[in-house]
C-alpha positions in Angstrom: 17.9 -27.9 17.9 18.8 -24.2 17.7 16.2 -21.1 16.1 17.5 -19.6 13.0 16.3 -16.3 11.9 16.2 -15.5 8.2 16.9 -12.6 6.7 13.8 -10.5 4.8 15.7 -11.0 1.4 15.6 -14.8 1.7 11.8 -15.1 1.0 10.8 -15.1 -2.4 9.9 -11.9 -4.0 6.2 -13.2 -4.2 6.0 -13.5 -0.3 7.5 -10.1 0.4 5.1 -7.2 1.5 5.3 -4.0 3.1 3.1 -2.8 5.8 2.4 0.8 6.2 2.3 2.1 9.9 0.8 5.3 11.3 -1.8 7.1 9.1 -0.7 4.9 6.0 -2.3 1.7 7.3 -5.7 3.5 7.5 -5.8 4.9 3.8 -8.5 2.8 1.7 -8.0 1.4 -1.6 -9.8 2.7 -5.0 -9.6 2.4 -8.4 -9.7 6.2 -8.5 -7.3 7.6 -5.7 -6.8 10.8 -4.6 -3.2 9.9 -3.4 -0.5 7.6 -4.4 2.4 5.9 -2.6 6.2 5.5 -3.0 8.1 2.9 -1.3 11.2 4.0 0.1 13.1 0.5 0.7 16.4 2.0 1.5 15.0 4.3 4.3 12.1 1.4 5.1 9.4 4.2 4.8 6.6 4.5 2.4 5.6 8.2 1.2 2.2 9.3 0.3 1.8 12.0 -2.4 -1.6 13.7 -3.0 -2.5 13.4 -6.6 -4.9 16.4 -6.5 -6.1 18.9 -3.9 -7.7 16.8 -0.8 -10.7 18.5 0.5 -11.0 18.9 4.2 -12.7 15.9 5.9 -12.3 14.2 2.6 -10.9 10.4 3.0 -7.5 9.8 1.6 -7.6 6.8 -0.9 -5.0 5.0 -2.8 -4.8 2.2 -5.5 -3.3 -0.7 -3.6 -2.2 -2.3 -6.8 -0.8 0.6 -8.3 1.7 -0.8 -10.5 -1.0 -1.8 -13.0 -3.4 0.3 -14.9 -6.2 -2.1 -15.1 -8.3 -3.4 -12.3 -6.5 -6.2 -10.6 -7.9 -8.8 -8.2 -7.4 -8.1 -4.8 -6.8 -10.7 -1.9 -10.1 -9.2 -0.2 -13.4 -8.0 -1.4 -13.6 -4.3 -1.6 -16.3 -2.2 -0.3 -18.6 -0.9 -2.9 -19.4 2.3 -1.1 -17.7 5.5 -2.6 
């Protein structure tokens, strides 16, 4: 039996995810972020945009569930440190 590759768009939308590489992979989640992101599907890229001036040595944070304004359950327990 020959192995088959399935295109990414074969999977139901609920199972599709984007993984940030580079510095994007270390930005932590908060419900009061200092940055946001925009997925550029056609370019297979993620743009991170500051929401305000970010001070030197300040952590860059984003809301992982930015499509919803209310707090949304995450698939992990976020740190309570702010």
